[in-house]
N, C-alpha and C positions, 0 to 999 in steps of 0.2 A: 680415628674413632671406630672405623669398621673392624680394625684388628682387635680392639678391645671387646667388641661385641662378639666376634668370632671366638675369642679366648673364653669369654663367659659362657657361651653356648657349649663349647667343648668341655669345660669344667662341669657344667650342669649335666651333660650327657654321661660323662665318665662317672660322676657321683651317683647318678641314678643306676648305672650298670653295676657299680660296686655294691650299692645297698641291695639291689635285686639279687645279685649273685650270692651275697652273704646270707640273705634270708632263704634263698633256695638251698644253699649248702646246709644251713641249720635245720631246715625242714627235712631234708634227706637224712641227716644225722639222727634227728628225733625219730623218724620213721624206722630206721634200722635198729635203734636201741630199744624201742618200745614195741614188743611183739603184739600182734593182733589178739585181743582177748575176747573176741566175739564168740558166742556159744555155738558149738557145732550141732546141727540138727540131729536128732535121734533117728529120724527116718525121712527119706526123700522119695519122691515119685518122678520117674522119667517119662510118665504118661505113654507107655508103650502097650500095645494090645496083648491080651492074654495069649500065652504060648511063646512069647518072646523070651530070649535068654541072652545073657552076655557071653560073648565068645572071647573077647580080649579087651583089656583096659590099658591105658597108658596116660601118665601125668606129664604135663609140660606147661611151664609158665602159669601156674595157678589154674590150669584147665585140665579137666579129666575127659579124655577121649575114650568113648565106650563103643566098641563094635558090637552091635546088637543084631541078631538073626532070628528068623522064625516069626510066629505070630500072624502069618498070612500076608506079610509085607516083604518087600525086597530087603536085602541086607542094608544096614544103615549105620552111620556113625553118629552117636549123640554126643554133643559137646556140652559139658557141664562146667559151670564156673564155680570153683571151690570157695572163692571169697564171698561171692554174692549168694551162693547156694541156690542157683537157678539154672535151668536148661537154656543155653544160648541158642542153639539151633540143632537141626537134624539134617544130616547129609545122606541122601539115598545113593547107594552104590548099584549101578546097573550091571 
């Protein structure tokens, strides 16, 4: 009787993993085939002081890294999320 219970448990777990894996695969496929249609904002604010300017920019993994200098502050890197359209954080460079 214990072997039958063990086999039923194994079948249940494997069925769950199969269904979960299939749904995950379908979700990834849907995400890849349907591009994001959210509207890009016309204007954004990095909330930097007057006199600041962008020295360099680089994009990586849906994030925009902006090296900002001037404005009476130390040099800093502003990390902007291009999917959520928000400033994630500001890193000060000493």
